[in-house]
C-alpha positions as CSV (number, residue, x, y, z in Angstrom):
1,X,65.1,-41.9,138.9
2,X,65.8,-43.0,143.1
3,X,63.9,-46.4,143.9
4,X,63.8,-48.1,147.4
5,X,62.1,-50.9,148.4
6,X,59.7,-48.5,150.6
7,X,58.9,-45.7,148.0
8,X,58.0,-45.5,144.1
9,X,60.5,-43.8,141.9
10,X,60.7,-40.3,141.4
11,X,63.1,-38.1,139.6
12,X,65.9,-36.4,141.2
13,X,67.7,-34.5,138.4
14,X,66.7,-31.0,137.4
15,X,67.2,-31.9,133.7
16,X,64.1,-34.1,134.2
17,X,61.7,-31.3,135.3
18,X,60.8,-30.2,131.4
19,X,59.7,-33.5,130.2
20,X,57.5,-33.7,133.3
21,X,56.1,-30.5,133.6
22,X,55.4,-31.3,129.9
23,X,53.4,-34.0,130.6
24,X,51.4,-31.6,133.4
25,X,49.8,-29.3,130.7
26,X,48.8,-32.5,129.2
27,X,47.3,-33.3,132.6
28,X,45.7,-29.7,133.2
29,X,42.9,-31.5,130.5
30,X,41.7,-33.6,133.4
31,X,40.0,-32.0,136.2
32,X,40.7,-35.1,138.5
33,X,44.3,-35.0,138.1
34,X,46.0,-32.4,140.6
35,X,50.2,-31.5,141.0
36,X,51.4,-29.7,143.7
37,X,54.5,-27.6,143.0
38,X,57.2,-26.9,145.9
39,X,60.0,-24.3,145.9
40,X,61.5,-21.7,147.6
41,X,60.3,-18.6,145.9
42,X,58.3,-17.2,143.2
43,X,58.7,-14.3,141.3
44,X,55.2,-12.2,140.6
45,X,54.0,-9.8,138.6
46,X,51.1,-6.9,139.8
47,X,53.3,-6.1,143.0
48,X,55.8,-4.0,144.5
49,X,57.5,-7.2,145.7
50,X,58.4,-9.0,143.1
51,X,60.1,-12.3,144.7
52,X,58.1,-14.1,147.6
53,X,58.2,-16.8,149.8
54,X,57.6,-19.8,149.8
55,X,56.6,-21.2,146.1
56,X,54.0,-23.7,147.2
57,X,51.2,-23.9,144.1
58,X,48.2,-26.3,143.4
59,X,47.8,-26.4,139.6
60,X,44.9,-28.0,138.5
61,X,42.0,-27.4,135.9
62,X,40.4,-23.9,136.4
63,X,42.8,-22.9,138.9
64,X,46.4,-22.2,136.6
65,X,46.0,-21.3,133.0
66,X,48.7,-20.2,130.5
67,X,51.9,-22.7,131.8
68,X,55.1,-22.1,129.8
69,X,57.8,-24.2,130.4
70,X,61.3,-22.0,129.9
71,X,65.0,-23.3,129.4
72,X,65.4,-22.7,133.1
73,X,61.5,-21.7,134.6
74,X,58.3,-22.8,134.8
75,X,55.4,-19.8,134.6
76,X,51.7,-19.7,134.7
77,X,48.9,-17.4,135.4
78,X,47.0,-17.8,138.7
79,X,45.3,-16.1,141.6
80,X,45.4,-15.7,145.3
81,X,42.5,-14.5,147.4
82,X,43.2,-12.3,150.3
83,X,41.3,-9.2,152.5
84,X,42.7,-6.1,151.5
85,X,44.3,-3.1,153.9
86,X,42.0,-0.5,155.0
87,X,42.4,2.1,152.5
88,X,42.5,-0.3,149.7
89,X,40.0,-0.8,146.9
90,X,37.5,-3.9,148.0
91,X,37.7,-3.5,151.4
92,X,37.3,-5.3,153.4
93,X,37.2,-7.9,150.8
94,X,37.4,-10.4,150.5
95,X,39.2,-9.9,146.7
96,X,40.9,-12.2,144.0
97,X,44.3,-11.3,143.3
98,X,45.2,-11.8,139.6
99,X,49.1,-12.6,138.6
100,X,51.8,-14.5,136.7
101,X,54.2,-16.7,138.5
102,X,57.4,-18.0,137.4
103,X,59.4,-20.2,139.5
104,X,63.2,-20.8,138.5
105,X,64.0,-24.5,138.1
106,X,66.6,-23.4,140.4
107,X,64.5,-23.0,143.2
108,X,62.4,-26.1,142.6
109,X,62.7,-28.5,144.8
110,X,59.0,-30.9,144.3
111,X,56.7,-31.6,142.3
112,X,54.2,-34.0,143.4
113,X,50.3,-36.0,141.1
114,X,47.6,-37.3,142.8
115,X,44.8,-38.7,140.4
116,X,41.8,-37.6,142.3
117,X,38.8,-39.5,143.7
118,X,35.1,-38.3,142.7
119,X,35.6,-37.5,147.0
120,X,38.9,-35.4,146.9
121,X,37.5,-33.5,144.2
122,X,34.8,-31.8,146.3
123,X,36.5,-32.1,149.3
124,X,38.4,-28.2,150.8
125,X,42.0,-30.2,151.2
126,X,44.0,-32.7,149.1
127,X,46.5,-35.2,150.8
128,X,49.6,-34.9,148.7
129,X,51.3,-38.2,150.3
130,X,54.9,-39.8,149.7
131,X,53.4,-42.3,146.4
132,X,52.4,-38.8,144.9
133,X,55.6,-37.4,145.0
134,X,57.1,-37.6,141.3
135,X,60.4,-34.9,141.5
136,X,62.5,-34.2,144.5
137,X,65.7,-32.0,144.6
138,X,67.6,-33.2,147.8
139,X,70.4,-30.2,146.9
140,X,67.9,-27.5,145.9
141,X,65.7,-28.1,149.5
142,X,68.7,-27.6,151.4
143,X,69.4,-24.2,149.9
144,X,66.7,-23.0,151.5
145,X,66.8,-19.0,152.2
146,X,68.3,-17.5,155.2
147,X,65.6,-14.7,157.0
148,X,68.2,-12.3,156.1
149,X,67.8,-13.0,152.4
150,X,64.2,-13.3,152.5
151,X,64.1,-9.8,153.9
152,X,66.9,-8.6,151.2
153,X,64.7,-9.6,148.0
154,X,61.7,-8.0,149.6
155,X,63.3,-4.7,150.2
156,X,65.0,-4.9,146.5
157,X,63.9,-2.8,144.1
158,X,61.6,-5.1,141.3
159,X,62.6,-5.1,137.7
160,X,60.5,-2.5,136.7
161,X,63.1,0.3,138.4
162,X,60.2,1.7,140.7
163,X,61.2,1.2,144.6
164,X,59.1,-0.9,146.3
165,X,58.2,1.8,149.1
166,X,56.3,4.0,146.4
167,X,53.6,1.1,146.8
168,X,53.9,0.6,149.9
169,X,53.1,4.3,150.8
170,X,51.1,4.8,147.9
171,X,48.8,2.4,150.8
172,X,49.9,4.6,153.6
173,X,48.4,7.6,151.7
174,X,45.1,5.7,151.3
175,X,44.7,4.6,155.3
176,X,45.7,8.0,155.9
177,X,41.7,8.3,155.8
178,X,40.9,6.2,158.2
179,X,42.2,8.2,161.5
180,X,42.6,4.6,163.7
181,X,45.3,4.2,160.9
182,X,48.9,4.8,162.6
183,X,51.8,4.6,160.7
184,X,55.7,4.5,161.5
185,X,58.3,5.1,159.3
186,X,61.7,4.4,160.8
187,X,64.4,6.1,158.9
188,X,68.5,6.5,159.4
189,X,68.0,10.1,158.7
190,X,65.7,12.9,156.8
191,X,66.0,16.6,156.7
192,X,64.1,18.6,158.3
193,X,64.5,23.1,158.2
194,X,66.8,22.8,161.0
195,X,69.2,20.1,159.2
196,X,69.3,16.5,159.2
197,X,67.5,14.4,161.8
198,X,69.6,11.1,162.2
199,X,67.6,8.0,163.2
200,X,64.2,10.3,162.8
201,X,60.9,8.2,163.6
202,X,57.8,10.2,161.8
203,X,54.5,9.0,162.8
204,X,51.5,9.5,160.2
205,X,47.9,9.8,161.2
206,X,45.2,11.6,159.8
207,X,45.7,14.7,162.5
208,X,50.1,14.4,162.3
209,X,50.5,14.5,158.4
210,X,49.6,16.4,155.5
211,X,50.3,17.6,151.9
212,X,52.2,14.0,151.5
213,X,53.9,13.8,147.7
214,X,55.7,10.9,146.5
215,X,58.3,10.9,144.7
216,X,60.4,8.5,142.3
217,X,63.6,8.4,145.2
218,X,61.5,9.9,148.0
219,X,59.0,11.9,149.4
220,X,58.1,15.1,151.3
221,X,55.2,16.0,154.3
222,X,54.5,18.3,156.5
223,X,54.5,16.9,160.2
224,X,54.6,18.3,164.0
225,X,58.5,18.3,164.8
226,X,58.3,21.1,167.9
227,X,56.4,19.1,170.7
228,X,55.3,22.7,172.2
229,X,53.9,24.4,169.3
230,X,51.3,21.7,168.0
231,X,50.0,24.3,165.4
232,X,52.9,24.6,163.4
233,X,54.0,22.6,160.5
234,X,57.5,21.3,159.0
235,X,58.0,20.0,155.8
236,X,60.9,17.2,156.1
237,X,61.8,15.1,152.9
238,X,63.0,11.5,153.2
239,X,64.7,9.6,150.8
240,X,64.0,6.1,150.3
241,X,67.5,4.6,150.5
242,X,67.1,6.0,153.9
243,X,63.8,4.4,155.1
244,X,64.4,0.9,157.1
245,X,61.4,0.2,158.3
246,X,58.0,0.9,157.3
247,X,54.6,-0.2,160.3
248,X,51.3,-0.3,160.7
249,X,49.1,0.0,164.1
250,X,46.3,0.7,165.7
251,X,47.7,3.7,167.9
252,X,51.7,5.2,168.0
253,X,52.4,2.9,170.9
254,X,54.5,-0.6,169.3
255,X,54.9,-3.6,169.8
256,X,57.0,-5.0,167.2
257,X,56.0,-8.8,167.3
258,X,52.0,-8.2,167.6
259,X,52.6,-6.2,164.6
260,X,54.2,-8.5,162.8
261,X,51.9,-11.3,163.9
262,X,49.0,-8.9,162.4
263,X,51.0,-8.0,159.3
264,X,51.9,-4.5,159.8
265,X,55.2,-4.8,159.0
266,X,54.5,-3.0,155.5
267,X,58.9,-2.6,154.9
268,X,61.8,-3.9,156.5
269,X,64.9,-3.5,155.1
270,X,67.4,-4.7,158.1
271,X,70.2,-3.8,155.0
272,X,70.0,-0.2,154.9
273,X,70.4,0.0,159.2
274,X,73.2,-2.5,158.6
275,X,74.9,-0.2,156.6
276,X,74.5,3.1,158.5
277,X,75.9,0.8,161.8
278,X,79.3,0.1,159.1
279,X,79.6,3.6,158.1
280,X,78.2,5.7,161.0
281,X,76.3,7.8,158.9
282,X,73.3,7.4,156.0
283,X,73.5,4.5,153.3
């Protein structure tokens, strides 16, 4: 335990987490008690990206269920409310996204416990002050992931073996029904009737693509490759291993910063681009 003159004692050892989390389970029976869990990442179900950053959850009666404490993790059922993209079911939303979150102890650096007053029980926001901290691990906190770590985790295939681009491109296909949607797929190369196209970019929109077919490790579609003949369709094949970015915007001209701010960066795998640069050929 850590103690200072102006701060109450709190646990600092990872080995103390199971006992603290067992108390959390018991406290879920009391609607006036809420916990705040802080970690670097969590793994989740029902999403093509199985690892998400950061792992910040309020744990309270009615908001979580089926809490499980393993030898090196805590898991629970919860939900996030989000607004679906165009082409997704329930658009424009909101949509309750139910999933199971798993937080490894090695990524969990803070746990707070607060007894709510009657006013706080109905407030939209709960303030967790220093006096609510019951666990803090400075060493875990210092291991905060870099942007490169986050990008690599987001680009990694989930445990199911299904490539994350399957879900991304399924959403793209649904979005093509709306002509205001424009999707740009950046590749290190793709196959065309005339041979490989290095550093090829595909612009997918209602009028520029057809016959999109998904495969386990890539996709095929027909696009306009000849700028002088807009009536001619060419079938191309793109391997997932050669895709390094998928963008969504409201036009074919893209400002990356604006796209990112608008949530249009659907897929980013800089490691694919780095491998190409190192090898001088597709990854």
